[in-house]
C-alpha positions as CSV (number, residue, x, y, z in Angstrom):
1,X,83.1,129.8,61.7
2,X,83.4,130.2,65.4
3,X,82.5,133.7,66.5
4,X,84.7,135.9,68.8
5,X,82.0,135.4,71.5
6,X,82.5,131.7,71.5
7,X,86.3,131.9,71.4
8,X,86.1,134.0,74.6
9,X,83.2,132.0,76.2
10,X,84.2,128.4,75.8
11,X,86.3,126.8,78.5
12,X,87.4,123.3,79.0
13,X,85.6,121.7,82.1
14,X,88.0,119.9,84.5
15,X,87.3,117.4,87.2
16,X,90.4,115.3,87.9
17,X,92.7,115.9,90.8
18,X,96.0,116.5,89.0
19,X,98.9,118.5,90.4
20,X,98.7,122.3,90.0
21,X,101.7,124.5,89.5
22,X,100.8,127.9,90.8
23,X,102.6,130.9,89.5
24,X,104.8,132.7,92.0
25,X,103.5,136.1,93.3
26,X,105.0,139.0,95.1
27,X,103.4,139.6,98.4
28,X,102.8,143.1,99.7
29,X,101.3,144.4,102.9
30,X,98.7,147.1,102.1
31,X,96.4,148.6,104.6
32,X,93.1,146.9,105.3
33,X,90.6,148.0,102.6
34,X,86.9,147.6,103.5
35,X,85.2,145.2,101.1
36,X,82.2,145.9,99.0
37,X,79.1,146.3,101.0
38,X,80.6,146.5,104.5
39,X,78.4,148.7,106.5
40,X,76.2,149.4,103.6
41,X,72.5,148.4,103.1
42,X,71.3,147.1,99.8
43,X,70.1,149.8,97.4
44,X,66.6,149.4,96.0
45,X,67.1,146.5,93.6
46,X,66.6,146.7,89.9
47,X,64.3,144.1,88.4
48,X,67.1,141.7,87.8
49,X,70.1,142.8,89.8
50,X,72.0,139.5,89.8
51,X,71.9,139.4,86.0
52,X,73.0,142.9,85.0
53,X,76.4,142.7,83.3
54,X,76.2,142.2,79.6
55,X,79.4,140.4,78.8
56,X,82.5,138.6,79.9
57,X,85.5,140.5,81.2
58,X,87.4,138.5,78.5
59,X,85.1,140.0,75.8
60,X,83.8,143.4,76.9
61,X,83.8,145.7,80.0
62,X,81.2,145.0,82.6
63,X,78.4,147.4,83.3
64,X,79.0,149.7,86.3
65,X,77.1,148.9,89.4
66,X,76.1,151.2,92.3
67,X,79.2,151.7,94.5
68,X,78.9,150.6,98.1
69,X,80.0,152.7,101.0
70,X,83.0,151.7,103.0
71,X,82.6,150.2,106.5
72,X,81.3,152.6,109.1
73,X,82.6,152.7,112.7
74,X,80.1,151.1,115.0
75,X,80.3,154.2,117.2
76,X,78.9,156.2,114.3
77,X,75.8,154.1,113.8
78,X,72.4,155.3,114.7
79,X,70.2,152.3,115.5
80,X,67.2,151.8,113.2
81,X,64.0,152.7,115.0
82,X,61.5,150.4,113.4
83,X,61.3,146.8,112.3
84,X,61.9,146.4,108.6
85,X,62.0,143.9,105.9
86,X,64.4,144.6,103.1
87,X,62.2,146.1,100.5
88,X,59.5,148.8,100.9
89,X,56.3,148.5,102.8
90,X,54.0,145.6,103.5
91,X,54.3,142.6,101.2
92,X,52.0,142.7,98.2
93,X,51.7,140.7,95.0
94,X,53.4,142.5,92.2
95,X,51.2,143.1,89.2
96,X,52.8,141.8,86.0
97,X,52.0,145.0,84.2
98,X,54.0,147.0,86.7
99,X,57.3,145.4,85.6
100,X,59.0,146.0,82.2
101,X,59.5,143.0,79.9
102,X,62.7,141.1,80.7
103,X,65.1,140.6,77.9
104,X,65.6,136.9,77.1
105,X,69.0,135.2,77.3
106,X,69.0,134.6,73.5
107,X,68.2,138.2,72.8
108,X,70.8,139.5,75.2
109,X,73.6,137.4,74.0
110,X,72.6,137.9,70.4
111,X,73.1,141.6,70.9
112,X,76.5,141.0,72.4
113,X,77.6,138.8,69.5
114,X,76.4,141.3,66.9
115,X,78.2,144.1,68.7
116,X,81.4,142.2,68.8
117,X,81.1,141.2,65.2
118,X,80.5,144.8,64.1
119,X,83.4,146.1,66.2
120,X,85.6,143.6,64.5
121,X,84.4,144.6,61.0
122,X,82.8,141.2,60.5
123,X,79.6,140.5,58.6
124,X,76.6,141.0,60.9
125,X,74.0,139.4,58.7
126,X,72.9,137.3,61.6
127,X,73.6,133.8,60.1
128,X,76.8,133.4,62.0
129,X,75.2,134.8,65.2
130,X,72.3,132.4,65.0
131,X,74.6,129.4,64.4
132,X,76.8,130.4,67.3
133,X,73.8,130.8,69.7
134,X,72.4,127.5,68.6
135,X,75.7,125.8,69.2
136,X,76.0,127.4,72.6
137,X,72.5,126.9,73.9
138,X,71.1,123.9,72.1
139,X,74.2,121.8,71.9
140,X,75.6,119.2,74.3
141,X,75.3,120.6,77.8
142,X,78.3,118.7,79.1
143,X,80.6,120.3,76.4
144,X,79.2,123.8,76.0
145,X,80.6,126.3,78.4
146,X,79.7,130.0,78.5
147,X,79.9,133.4,80.1
148,X,77.1,134.2,82.6
149,X,75.2,137.4,83.0
150,X,77.7,138.8,85.5
151,X,80.5,138.3,83.0
152,X,81.9,135.2,84.7
153,X,82.9,132.2,82.6
154,X,81.1,129.1,83.9
155,X,81.8,125.5,83.1
156,X,80.5,122.0,83.5
157,X,77.8,121.5,86.1
158,X,77.8,125.3,86.9
159,X,77.1,126.1,83.2
160,X,74.3,123.5,83.1
161,X,72.6,125.0,86.2
162,X,73.1,128.5,84.9
163,X,71.3,127.7,81.7
164,X,68.4,126.3,83.7
165,X,68.2,129.5,85.9
166,X,68.2,131.6,82.8
167,X,65.4,129.5,81.1
168,X,63.4,130.0,84.3
169,X,63.9,133.7,84.2
170,X,62.9,133.9,80.6
171,X,59.8,131.8,81.3
172,X,58.5,133.6,84.5
173,X,60.3,137.0,84.4
174,X,57.1,138.7,83.3
175,X,54.9,136.8,85.8
176,X,56.9,136.6,89.0
177,X,59.0,139.2,90.7
178,X,62.4,137.4,91.0
179,X,64.6,140.4,91.6
180,X,65.6,139.7,95.2
181,X,65.8,135.9,94.8
182,X,68.4,136.4,91.9
183,X,70.7,138.8,93.7
184,X,72.8,136.1,95.3
185,X,75.9,135.3,93.1
186,X,78.5,137.8,94.2
187,X,79.1,136.1,97.5
188,X,80.1,133.0,95.6
189,X,82.4,134.9,93.3
190,X,84.0,136.4,96.5
191,X,84.5,132.9,97.9
192,X,86.2,131.7,94.7
193,X,88.4,134.8,94.5
194,X,89.5,134.3,98.1
195,X,90.4,130.6,97.6
196,X,92.4,131.3,94.4
197,X,94.2,134.3,96.0
198,X,95.1,132.3,99.1
199,X,96.4,129.3,97.1
200,X,98.4,131.4,94.7
201,X,100.0,133.4,97.5
202,X,100.7,130.6,99.9
203,X,101.7,127.9,97.4
204,X,103.7,130.2,95.1
205,X,105.7,127.9,92.8
206,X,105.0,124.8,94.9
207,X,102.6,122.2,93.6
208,X,99.1,121.8,95.0
209,X,97.2,118.5,95.0
210,X,93.8,117.2,96.0
211,X,91.8,120.3,95.1
212,X,88.3,120.9,96.5
213,X,88.2,117.6,98.3
214,X,84.8,116.9,100.1
215,X,84.9,115.3,103.5
216,X,82.0,112.8,103.6
217,X,79.1,113.4,106.0
218,X,80.2,117.0,106.4
219,X,79.7,120.4,104.6
220,X,83.5,120.9,104.5
221,X,85.7,121.0,101.4
222,X,89.5,121.2,101.7
223,X,90.9,123.6,99.1
224,X,94.1,121.7,98.5
225,X,97.3,120.1,99.9
226,X,100.9,121.5,99.4
227,X,103.8,119.0,99.5
228,X,107.2,120.6,99.9
229,X,110.4,118.7,100.9
230,X,108.3,115.9,102.5
231,X,106.1,118.3,104.5
232,X,102.3,118.2,103.7
233,X,100.2,121.3,104.4
234,X,96.4,121.4,104.0
235,X,94.9,124.7,102.9
236,X,91.4,125.8,103.7
237,X,90.0,129.3,103.0
238,X,87.1,131.0,104.6
239,X,85.5,134.3,103.5
240,X,83.5,135.8,106.3
241,X,79.8,135.8,105.4
242,X,77.1,138.1,106.5
243,X,73.9,139.6,105.1
244,X,74.3,143.2,104.1
245,X,72.7,145.6,106.7
246,X,72.6,149.3,107.2
247,X,73.9,148.8,110.7
248,X,77.5,147.5,110.5
249,X,77.1,145.9,114.0
250,X,74.8,143.4,112.3
251,X,77.4,142.4,109.8
252,X,80.1,142.2,112.4
253,X,78.0,140.1,114.8
254,X,76.7,137.8,112.1
255,X,80.2,137.5,110.6
256,X,81.7,136.5,113.9
257,X,79.0,134.0,114.7
258,X,79.3,132.3,111.4
259,X,83.1,132.3,111.5
260,X,83.0,130.6,114.9
261,X,80.7,127.9,113.6
262,X,83.1,127.3,110.6
263,X,86.1,127.2,112.8
264,X,84.6,124.8,115.3
265,X,83.7,122.3,112.5
266,X,87.1,122.8,110.8
267,X,89.2,122.2,113.9
268,X,87.3,119.0,114.5
269,X,87.6,117.5,111.0
270,X,91.2,118.8,110.3
271,X,92.7,117.8,113.6
272,X,95.2,114.9,113.8
273,X,93.5,111.6,112.9
274,X,90.3,113.5,112.0
275,X,88.1,113.0,108.9
276,X,90.5,114.9,106.6
277,X,93.5,112.8,107.4
278,X,91.5,109.6,107.1
279,X,90.4,110.7,103.6
280,X,93.6,112.5,102.4
281,X,96.5,111.2,104.4
282,X,98.5,112.8,107.2
283,X,99.2,116.5,107.4
284,X,102.1,118.2,109.1
285,X,100.2,121.5,109.2
286,X,96.9,123.0,108.4
287,X,96.8,126.6,107.1
288,X,93.5,128.5,107.5
289,X,93.2,131.6,105.3
290,X,90.6,134.2,106.2
291,X,89.1,137.0,104.3
292,X,87.5,139.2,107.0
293,X,86.2,141.7,104.3
294,X,87.6,144.8,105.9
295,X,86.2,144.4,109.4
296,X,88.9,144.8,112.0
297,X,86.5,143.6,114.7
298,X,86.1,140.2,113.0
299,X,89.9,139.9,112.4
300,X,90.6,140.7,116.0
301,X,88.1,138.1,117.1
302,X,89.8,135.5,114.9
303,X,93.2,136.4,116.2
304,X,92.0,135.8,119.7
305,X,90.6,132.5,118.6
306,X,94.0,131.7,117.0
307,X,95.6,132.0,120.4
308,X,93.1,129.6,121.9
309,X,93.6,127.1,119.1
310,X,97.4,127.2,119.6
311,X,97.0,126.3,123.3
312,X,94.7,123.4,122.4
313,X,96.5,122.1,119.2
314,X,100.0,123.4,119.4
315,X,101.5,124.4,116.0
316,X,99.2,122.3,113.9
317,X,96.9,125.2,112.8
318,X,98.3,128.4,111.4
319,X,96.0,131.4,110.6
320,X,96.7,133.9,107.7
321,X,94.7,136.9,106.7
322,X,94.3,137.9,103.0
323,X,94.3,141.6,103.8
324,X,97.9,141.2,104.9
325,X,99.2,140.1,101.5
326,X,96.6,141.1,99.0
327,X,94.4,144.1,98.2
328,X,90.8,143.2,98.6
329,X,88.5,144.1,95.7
330,X,86.5,147.3,96.1
331,X,83.1,146.5,94.9
332,X,81.4,143.9,92.7
333,X,82.8,145.3,89.4
334,X,86.4,144.9,90.6
335,X,85.7,141.6,92.1
336,X,84.2,140.2,88.9
337,X,87.0,141.6,86.8
338,X,89.7,140.1,89.0
339,X,87.9,136.8,89.1
340,X,87.6,136.8,85.3
341,X,91.4,137.5,85.1
342,X,92.0,134.6,87.5
343,X,89.9,132.2,85.4
344,X,91.7,133.3,82.3
345,X,95.1,132.9,84.0
346,X,94.5,129.4,85.2
347,X,92.3,128.2,82.3
348,X,93.2,124.6,81.6
349,X,94.4,124.0,85.2
350,X,92.3,121.0,86.2
351,X,92.7,121.5,89.9
352,X,91.9,125.2,90.2
353,X,89.1,124.8,87.6
354,X,87.5,122.3,90.0
355,X,87.5,124.9,92.8
356,X,86.0,127.5,90.5
357,X,83.3,125.3,89.1
358,X,82.4,123.7,92.5
359,X,81.8,126.9,94.4
360,X,79.7,128.5,91.7
361,X,77.8,125.3,91.0
362,X,76.8,125.0,94.7
363,X,75.3,128.5,94.6
364,X,73.3,127.8,91.5
365,X,72.0,124.6,93.1
366,X,70.5,126.6,96.0
367,X,69.2,129.3,93.6
368,X,67.5,126.9,91.3
369,X,65.8,125.1,94.2
370,X,64.3,128.5,95.4
371,X,63.1,129.2,91.9
372,X,61.5,125.8,91.4
373,X,59.9,126.1,94.8
374,X,58.3,129.4,93.6
375,X,57.2,127.6,90.4
376,X,55.6,124.8,92.4
377,X,53.4,127.3,94.4
378,X,52.7,129.4,91.3
379,X,51.4,126.4,89.4
380,X,49.2,125.4,92.3
381,X,47.5,128.8,92.1
382,X,49.2,130.5,95.0
383,X,50.0,134.2,95.0
384,X,53.7,134.9,95.6
385,X,53.6,137.8,98.1
386,X,57.4,138.1,98.3
387,X,60.6,136.2,97.7
388,X,64.2,136.5,98.8
389,X,63.7,139.3,101.4
390,X,65.5,139.7,104.7
391,X,64.1,140.5,108.1
392,X,65.8,142.9,110.4
393,X,65.0,143.8,114.0
394,X,64.4,147.3,115.5
395,X,68.1,147.9,115.7
396,X,68.7,147.1,112.1
397,X,70.3,143.7,112.8
398,X,69.7,140.7,110.6
399,X,67.3,138.1,111.9
400,X,66.5,135.8,109.0
401,X,66.0,135.5,105.3
402,X,62.5,134.8,104.0
403,X,62.8,132.7,100.9
404,X,59.1,133.2,100.1
405,X,55.7,134.2,101.5
406,X,52.8,132.7,99.5
407,X,49.0,132.8,99.8
408,X,46.8,129.9,98.7
409,X,43.6,130.3,96.6
410,X,41.7,129.8,99.9
411,X,43.6,132.6,101.6
412,X,46.1,130.6,103.8
413,X,49.5,132.3,104.1
414,X,52.6,130.1,104.2
415,X,56.2,131.1,105.0
416,X,58.4,129.0,102.7
417,X,62.0,128.0,103.3
418,X,64.0,126.2,100.6
419,X,66.7,123.9,101.8
420,X,69.1,121.7,99.7
421,X,70.2,118.5,101.5
422,X,71.8,116.7,98.6
423,X,75.1,116.3,100.4
424,X,74.7,113.2,102.6
425,X,74.5,114.2,106.3
426,X,73.0,112.4,109.3
427,X,69.2,113.0,109.3
428,X,69.3,114.4,112.9
429,X,71.9,116.9,111.8
430,X,69.9,118.0,108.9
431,X,66.8,118.5,111.1
432,X,68.8,120.5,113.7
433,X,70.8,122.7,111.3
434,X,68.2,123.3,108.5
435,X,64.8,123.1,110.3
436,X,65.0,123.6,114.0
437,X,67.2,126.7,114.0
438,X,64.8,128.4,111.5
439,X,61.7,127.4,113.5
440,X,63.3,128.8,116.7
441,X,64.0,132.1,115.0
442,X,60.4,132.3,113.6
443,X,58.8,131.4,116.9
444,X,60.9,133.8,118.9
445,X,60.2,136.7,116.5
446,X,56.7,135.7,115.4
447,X,55.0,139.0,116.4
448,X,57.7,141.0,114.7
449,X,57.7,138.7,111.6
450,X,53.9,139.0,111.1
451,X,54.0,142.7,111.7
452,X,56.8,143.2,109.1
453,X,55.2,141.2,106.4
454,X,51.7,142.5,107.1
455,X,49.8,139.2,107.3
456,X,49.2,136.4,109.8
457,X,51.1,133.2,109.1
458,X,49.2,130.0,109.0
459,X,52.0,127.6,108.4
460,X,55.7,127.1,107.7
461,X,56.7,125.0,104.7
462,X,60.2,123.6,104.1
463,X,60.9,122.8,100.5
464,X,63.7,120.2,100.4
465,X,65.8,118.8,97.6
466,X,67.2,115.6,99.2
467,X,69.0,114.3,96.1
468,X,70.0,110.7,96.6
469,X,69.3,110.9,100.4
470,X,65.9,109.2,99.9
471,X,65.7,108.1,103.5
472,X,65.6,111.8,104.6
473,X,62.1,112.3,103.1
474,X,60.2,109.9,105.4
475,X,62.3,111.0,108.3
476,X,61.3,114.6,107.9
477,X,57.7,113.9,107.2
478,X,57.7,112.0,110.5
479,X,58.7,115.1,112.3
480,X,55.8,117.3,111.1
481,X,53.4,116.7,114.0
482,X,56.0,117.1,116.8
483,X,57.5,120.3,115.2
484,X,54.0,121.8,114.8
485,X,53.1,121.2,118.4
486,X,56.4,122.5,119.7
487,X,56.7,125.8,117.7
488,X,53.1,126.8,117.3
489,X,53.1,126.8,113.5
490,X,51.7,124.1,111.3
491,X,54.9,122.7,109.9
492,X,55.0,120.6,106.7
493,X,57.6,119.5,104.2
494,X,57.5,119.3,100.4
495,X,60.2,117.6,98.3
496,X,61.4,119.0,94.9
497,X,64.1,117.7,92.6
498,X,65.8,120.9,91.5
499,X,68.3,119.6,89.0
500,X,67.9,120.9,85.4
501,X,66.3,117.7,84.2
502,X,63.9,117.2,87.1
503,X,60.7,118.6,88.5
504,X,58.4,118.1,91.5
505,X,58.4,114.7,93.1
């Protein structure tokens, strides 16, 4: 018999581009509500912060998480006086004995199922539980969907990658400190929430087509196209991204910088006769929806950009802001709960399921590459000095993220950056965007970087998953000598296939 857990956890994966009928909504105009984390530094992480909630919002309440303070006014900020890396003190290998044993995925979900069965007055002998878990985790990957550790239902490719992440944690959780590497999923959930909220509010009862369409040779996906009385409107949603910092000016400046980069690319590809129209047909209008996450400074900047865009493109592009017609979630708990409600509401809708799966899957791809990069160095006998930390300057402003710092058996220290390049892009663009920009940051801040991590760096290693872009591997290897000479680090590339069924190449 199917257990209550499976009834709540199984979803039907959907991939085809069918027409979506979005339920009508009533728009309201609440005040701007600062989003979770705005102006707030990360609390000291638990051992496994990204995998803390025990069950689906469809099954059981989520665990509470530490609340984050609302955005601070920049005028109230006292600049940080010393250079810091997120985390405490110089980087040191973490002794396995210092960390408590991490509960395995099977144990965790087994406890959930037993609890649900007992609450429902069912037999809790364990036979039904074991059968359900075997079906869920040992069955056909393509057909078994589940609820992840944050309580979010995941399907299709996202479910497959999630299982592999969990297997990795079960295997290495007592050996490697993965806490900061794993704390990455809520930004993806926020992206999905923003896209679904924008489509629901803008489309209302009108049909939406061509969901989550990727434009070849770019990193841009179009959320959907509305057709109404012969008028075609493309929708694209952008949730402002920044690394959490104690100094809100850091979040504001990084958010504006990244929003400008997104906007410049989007205007190019979604302009008349651009890549989007060549792939999807002519548009009469392009609607850009923004979630500025409670920062009025970012919103004001984008409104100024909107005026510039109108002068250059006329009425083709229209900007809307989510905080003008939706209440933004206050913290991770509310965000996850509302996303779970969205997923339940549109379960079976092939188009919106494609958006949900695609965004979460993309984040798991990057996470699994980072984890398998750590595994590669661990198996080579390296000590993992740190993983997943962030570097801030003396004013508390974000500089860069450090995927890993490792020490070889001979004592050589390497700064490791994991980069996924599975989406086909021109090799020169990959080099510029994923390698050169990082090396420029490292070279400019080398003294601060080495002071913060407490060791001298001997080399920078880029761990790439190139997917089917096999020509990218020899191209990047051919750049090693020139990059080393230019930036003063020894630069080298390694290539890892990070899909669940692959290993080191």
